[in-house]
C-alpha positions as MATLAB code, in Angstrom:
seq = 'MFEFEIKASDAGSNARAATLNTPHGVIETPVFMPVGTQATVKAVDQQVLKEEINAPIILGNTYHLYLRPGIDILREAGGLHKFMNWDRALLTDSGGFQVYSISEQRKIKEDGVHFRSHIDGQRILFTPENVIDTQRAIGADIIMAFDECTPFPCTYEYADNSMGITHRWLDRCMDRMNSSEPLYGHEQALFPIVQGSTYRDLRAKSAEYIAGKDAVGNAIGGLSVGEPHEEMYEMTDLVCSILPKSKPRYLMGVGTPSNLLECIALGIDMFDCVMPTRNARNGMLFTAEGTMNMRNKKWERDFSPIDTLITPQYTKAYLRHLVMSKEYLAAQIASTHNLKFYLWLIREARKHIIEGDFLAWKNKMVSKLSNKL';
ca = [
     -16.610   -5.306   12.606;
     -12.881   -5.300   11.730;
     -12.337   -8.648   13.443;
      -8.911  -10.083   12.566;
      -8.675  -13.863   12.800;
      -5.480  -15.807   12.189;
      -6.273  -19.031   10.328;
      -2.789  -20.525    9.988;
       0.831  -19.744   10.865;
       4.009  -20.918    9.168;
       6.261  -23.103   11.320;
       9.474  -21.910    9.651;
       8.813  -18.160    9.703;
       6.481  -15.507   11.132;
       4.134  -15.658    8.152;
       0.436  -16.047    8.860;
      -2.800  -16.383    6.914;
      -5.762  -14.498    8.348;
      -9.059  -12.794    7.587;
      -9.967   -9.165    8.261;
     -13.640   -8.241    8.332;
     -14.517   -4.782    6.988;
     -17.843   -3.054    6.286;
     -17.292   -3.758    2.582;
     -16.242   -7.384    2.685;
     -13.867   -9.908    4.195;
     -10.206   -9.548    3.225;
      -8.023  -12.645    3.184;
      -4.475  -11.825    4.217;
      -1.705  -11.534    3.232;
      -3.145   -8.993    0.799;
      -1.780   -6.581   -1.782;
      -3.801   -3.395   -2.310;
      -3.691   -1.789   -5.788;
      -3.079    1.941   -5.533;
      -5.953    4.104   -6.775;
      -4.430    7.490   -6.002;
      -7.053    9.770   -7.556;
     -10.138    7.534   -7.339;
      -8.719    5.341  -10.074;
      -6.138    2.610  -10.433;
      -4.295    3.966  -13.452;
      -5.260    2.253  -16.744;
      -7.488   -0.299  -14.985;
     -11.253    0.094  -14.576;
     -13.268   -1.083  -11.600;
     -14.874   -3.997  -13.433;
     -11.458   -5.422  -14.306;
     -10.302   -4.841  -10.722;
     -13.207   -6.919   -9.476;
     -13.647   -9.613  -12.125;
     -10.136  -10.244  -13.470;
      -7.793   -9.050  -10.727;
     -10.254   -9.802   -7.910;
      -8.867   -7.136   -5.594;
     -10.708   -7.187   -2.238;
      -9.408   -3.721   -1.287;
      -7.804   -0.772   -3.040;
      -6.106    2.374   -1.788;
      -6.957    6.045   -2.301;
      -4.877    9.114   -1.502;
      -6.114   11.772    0.917;
      -3.841   14.527   -0.410;
      -4.859   14.104   -4.051;
      -8.559   13.579   -3.328;
      -8.581   16.661   -1.104;
      -7.294   18.727   -4.036;
      -9.351   16.998   -6.752;
     -12.292   16.432   -6.914;
     -12.443   18.041   -3.457;
     -14.166   17.062   -0.256;
     -17.458   18.862   -0.995;
     -17.948   16.841   -4.171;
     -17.112   13.582   -2.415;
     -19.653   14.394    0.308;
     -22.316   15.171   -2.298;
     -21.526   11.884   -4.048;
     -21.990    9.953   -0.804;
     -18.307    9.140   -0.340;
     -15.584    7.597   -2.467;
     -17.236    4.171   -2.699;
     -20.232    5.632   -4.538;
     -18.227    8.255   -6.419;
     -16.037    5.624   -8.112;
     -18.569    2.758   -8.091;
     -16.493    0.494   -5.840;
     -18.410   -1.703   -3.392;
     -15.398   -3.454   -1.858;
     -13.086   -2.208    0.870;
     -11.113    1.038    0.623;
      -8.094    2.309    2.525;
      -6.887    5.910    2.451;
      -3.414    7.033    3.388;
      -3.188   10.266    5.336;
      -1.203   12.382    2.885;
       1.950   12.171    4.990;
       3.965   10.559    2.202;
       2.847   13.170   -0.343;
       3.871   15.905    2.094;
       7.264   14.167    2.349;
       7.589   14.049   -1.451;
       7.030   17.813   -1.923;
       9.723   18.823    0.560;
      10.570   22.031   -1.316;
       6.998   23.279   -0.962;
       6.164   22.516    2.691;
       6.960   23.447    6.264;
       6.368   21.020    9.123;
       5.284   22.624   12.386;
       3.680   21.352   15.572;
       0.201   22.416   14.415;
       0.520   20.561   11.118;
       2.037   20.856    7.657;
       1.893   24.068    5.648;
       2.334   23.518    1.919;
       1.341   24.706   -1.516;
      -0.864   22.718   -3.890;
       1.117   21.220   -6.755;
      -1.865   22.077   -8.983;
      -2.384   25.814   -8.480;
      -0.014   26.922   -5.715;
      -2.825   27.424   -3.178;
      -1.630   27.569    0.450;
      -2.967   24.612    2.455;
      -2.623   23.475    6.070;
      -2.982   19.794    6.912;
      -3.508   19.109   10.626;
      -4.215   15.799   12.340;
      -7.783   16.994   12.896;
      -8.616   18.054    9.347;
      -6.910   14.981    7.889;
      -9.285   12.834    9.960;
     -12.214   15.023    8.849;
     -11.119   14.607    5.230;
     -10.916   10.829    5.561;
     -14.336   10.813    7.223;
     -15.637   12.628    4.122;
     -13.874   10.198    1.773;
     -15.436    7.337    3.708;
     -12.729    4.666    3.435;
     -13.056    1.573    5.625;
      -9.484    1.914    6.918;
      -7.939    5.342    7.412;
      -4.413    6.283    8.395;
      -3.140    8.572   11.131;
      -1.329   11.704    9.982;
       2.427   11.221   10.245;
       5.716   12.586    9.009;
       7.527   10.213    6.691;
      11.238   10.653    7.376;
      13.619   10.801    4.402;
      16.548    8.423    3.969;
      19.179    9.082    4.992;
      18.479   11.410    7.890;
      20.256   12.205   11.139;
      19.327   10.543   14.409;
      18.166   13.897   15.776;
      15.870   14.477   12.789;
      14.399   10.955   13.026;
      13.851   11.331   16.787;
      12.080   14.685   16.414;
      10.021   13.387   13.498;
       8.949   10.335   15.474;
       7.917   12.527   18.379;
       5.708   14.728   16.241;
       4.181   11.640   14.592;
       3.250   10.309   18.052;
       1.766   13.633   19.165;
      -0.189   13.907   15.929;
      -1.469   10.352   16.474;
      -2.935   11.345   19.830;
      -4.723   14.243   18.147;
      -5.965   11.960   15.358;
      -7.388    9.524   17.888;
      -9.080   12.335   19.797;
     -10.688   13.556   16.576;
     -11.827   10.043   15.657;
     -13.401    9.599   19.079;
     -15.193   12.949   18.899;
     -16.560   12.522   15.359;
     -18.836   10.079   13.569;
     -18.636    8.296   10.214;
     -20.741    9.962    7.532;
     -22.051    7.102    5.415;
     -23.451    4.514    7.787;
     -20.410    2.261    8.111;
     -17.625    2.166   10.672;
     -14.069    3.276    9.960;
     -10.874    1.957   11.541;
      -7.849    4.166   12.263;
      -4.380    2.622   11.844;
      -1.436    4.370   13.601;
       1.945    4.419   11.851;
       5.338    3.377   13.277;
       8.226    5.675   12.303;
      11.857    5.998   13.415;
      13.836    5.748   10.163;
      16.471    2.972   10.264;
      17.501    3.512   13.896;
      16.717    0.390   15.909;
      16.081    2.115   19.228;
      13.720    4.658   17.629;
      11.826    1.989   15.717;
      11.434   -0.059   18.905;
      10.291    2.993   20.861;
       7.775    3.945   18.182;
       6.466    0.383   17.849;
       5.937    0.182   21.604;
       4.093    3.525   21.602;
       1.844    2.452   18.727;
       1.224   -0.999   20.236;
       0.042    0.707   23.435;
      -2.775    2.456   21.561;
      -4.616   -0.850   21.019;
      -5.804    0.187   17.551;
      -7.669   -2.145   15.180;
      -4.518   -2.485   13.095;
      -1.047   -0.970   12.846;
       1.117    0.296   10.013;
       4.847    0.651    9.417;
       5.853    3.760    7.488;
       9.065    5.449    6.433;
      10.542    2.384    4.728;
      11.081    1.729    1.014;
      12.265    5.348    0.705;
      15.776    4.566   -0.538;
      17.283    2.443    2.220;
      18.920   -0.908    1.307;
      16.522   -3.847    1.350;
      18.491   -5.465    4.162;
      17.799   -2.467    6.407;
      14.120   -2.481    5.455;
      13.900   -6.152    6.440;
      15.793   -5.536    9.687;
      13.440   -2.720   10.728;
      10.357   -4.687    9.682;
      11.462   -7.731   11.661;
      12.122   -5.606   14.742;
       8.775   -3.803   14.576;
       6.816   -7.013   13.945;
       8.382   -8.504   17.079;
       6.825   -5.658   19.111;
       3.464   -4.970   17.452;
       0.678   -7.234   18.743;
       0.322  -10.519   16.883;
      -3.470  -10.314   17.190;
      -3.709   -7.194   14.960;
      -3.068   -6.798   11.224;
       0.275   -5.265   10.261;
       0.482   -3.038    7.187;
       3.837   -2.223    5.564;
       3.278    0.961    3.575;
       4.620    1.469    0.054;
       6.306   -1.927   -0.377;
       7.323   -3.158   -2.902;
       8.868   -5.608   -5.372;
       7.496   -9.164   -5.563;
      10.522  -10.377   -3.611;
       9.995   -7.649   -0.980;
       6.437   -8.881   -0.476;
       7.478  -12.491    0.077;
      10.352  -11.619    2.425;
       8.139   -9.322    4.499;
       5.297  -11.842    4.659;
       7.882  -14.172    6.214;
       8.585  -11.465    8.812;
       4.905  -11.157    9.791;
       3.415   -8.490    7.491;
      -0.229   -8.887    6.430;
      -0.973   -5.911    4.159;
       0.940   -4.145    1.372;
       0.484   -1.417   -1.222;
       2.785   -0.072   -3.905;
       2.575    1.823   -7.199;
       5.285   -0.403   -8.688;
       3.093   -2.883  -10.603;
       1.170   -0.156  -12.445;
       4.020    2.367  -12.776;
       6.395   -0.243  -14.154;
       3.659   -1.519  -16.459;
       3.264    1.911  -18.036;
       6.993    1.775  -18.835;
       6.738   -1.665  -20.408;
       8.099   -3.695  -17.468;
       6.217   -6.896  -16.645;
       6.483   -9.186  -13.622;
       6.107  -12.952  -13.986;
       6.740  -16.026  -11.848;
       9.938  -16.638  -13.836;
      11.297  -13.079  -13.586;
      10.825   -9.660  -15.194;
      10.378   -8.785  -18.857;
      11.195   -5.444  -20.495;
       8.726   -5.336  -23.366;
      10.811   -2.702  -25.167;
      13.526   -5.258  -25.838;
      13.829   -6.239  -29.504;
      13.952   -9.912  -28.527;
      10.141   -9.873  -28.148;
       9.502   -8.374  -31.613;
       8.763  -11.742  -33.269;
       7.890  -13.750  -30.165;
       4.341  -14.937  -30.764;
       4.104  -16.948  -27.545;
       1.704  -15.775  -24.800;
       2.851  -12.934  -22.545;
       2.398  -15.369  -19.641;
       0.571  -18.677  -19.922;
      -0.613  -18.377  -16.307;
      -1.643  -14.715  -16.032;
      -2.122  -13.273  -19.546;
      -2.382  -16.072  -22.129;
      -4.634  -14.175  -24.562;
      -2.016  -11.747  -25.946;
       1.424  -12.404  -27.400;
       4.694  -10.801  -26.417;
       5.094   -9.479  -29.964;
       1.701   -7.775  -29.825;
       2.321   -6.131  -26.468;
       5.757   -4.952  -27.603;
       4.146   -3.415  -30.677;
       1.636   -1.561  -28.481;
       4.382   -0.374  -26.113;
       6.605    0.876  -28.926;
       3.606    2.550  -30.596;
       2.691    4.238  -27.294;
      -0.865    2.940  -27.540;
      -3.120    3.345  -24.494;
      -3.943   -0.349  -24.678;
      -0.324   -1.162  -23.793;
      -0.735    0.426  -20.369;
      -4.074   -1.318  -19.872;
      -2.823   -4.811  -20.746;
       0.473   -4.423  -18.865;
      -1.118   -2.887  -15.756;
      -3.801   -5.564  -15.605;
      -1.152   -8.243  -16.030;
       1.110   -6.903  -13.268;
      -1.738   -6.494  -10.781;
      -3.052   -9.989  -11.578;
       0.450  -11.317  -10.992;
       0.843   -9.502   -7.658;
      -2.540  -10.774   -6.447;
      -1.720  -14.285   -7.703;
       1.634  -14.222   -5.904;
       0.162  -13.099   -2.606;
      -2.630  -15.690   -2.793;
      -0.042  -18.381   -3.507;
       1.827  -17.241   -0.411;
      -1.360  -17.595    1.629;
      -1.973  -21.066    0.196;
       1.534  -22.237    1.118;
       1.222  -20.796    4.639;
      -1.934  -22.853    5.112;
      -0.319  -25.943    3.568;
       2.721  -25.582    5.828;
       5.506  -25.237    3.249;
       5.687  -21.465    2.853;
       9.378  -20.976    3.679;
      10.665  -23.477    1.120;
       8.282  -22.124   -1.527;
       9.243  -18.515   -0.720;
      12.965  -19.195   -1.050;
      12.462  -20.877   -4.429;
      10.236  -18.053   -5.692;
      12.571  -15.250   -4.562;
      15.387  -16.890   -6.537;
      13.280  -16.973   -9.707;
      11.810  -13.498   -9.327;
      15.263  -11.898   -9.665;
      15.691  -13.239  -13.209;
      15.637  -10.838  -16.161;
      14.005  -12.639  -19.078;
];
């Protein structure tokens, strides 16, 4: 289980096409994982995720699921797979990013993170041990180690201390994994997370520490939090040069279509981001020719398909009408479109890696993706 097999590598970059076996299916990489924060990918139901978008894996959020519906209910349901009727792979993040995002309401200490629920103000303590227990109860195939996501910018001293606590928490997470059992009859894999902000020596030190744990796969966190794209690429390239080539590499929370292609070229295998669905709910669509703001008046009488490749069945004029009318269907159509595009783009990348012309194709696509239509 969780065997990672590289099928092809690109001669002009560090891109690779691989397969990752999980208890709920084989994942072809590179892969983009739609974000299903609260046991749902917003505005997209599970049937559409499977039949139209064909997502092999989606992501759930430990922090939000812990608060609602709660771990007792998920246990009674038999885990998140059964609760949400999803029979493909699941990944859960550890809640570290959510803790980072509620900085006014939390205190980070050696034992864990003390914070208040954003729902009712309840005092909660997340520790490496109970985060692992929570993810055991959720039952995801891939679970993340508890970490501190450093803000950008931050001082060297802050990033160094944060990295240290992330490493110590990782050791505690691994101890808890080794002393506990999965609850629903399938194995779970723990991915550690590289931190270190945008300081090269800290990133290298963290990557070496994580690589030494010989985990099933490894993640890179603390990027796409406000730093320039060039710095994100620099840190990703550095970390990929240290993490083992024989293990999947997951870049957390990234990103734009261009970010995905550039980071695939650097050696990343797995991505997640709320951008395709969040932007969709605001009327922003991604296409192979660039982005479209469906609020623009220019689409009002445009009766051509939204996208002949991805969404040929609806016109631009119709979607603009739905967006301007604030109809629920606007979010559904736009979210489905953006996720189909992201999955199409990443599968095209895989195809070109296998065919041997990825770098030239990537450079051409990145140029087009920056267009505003």
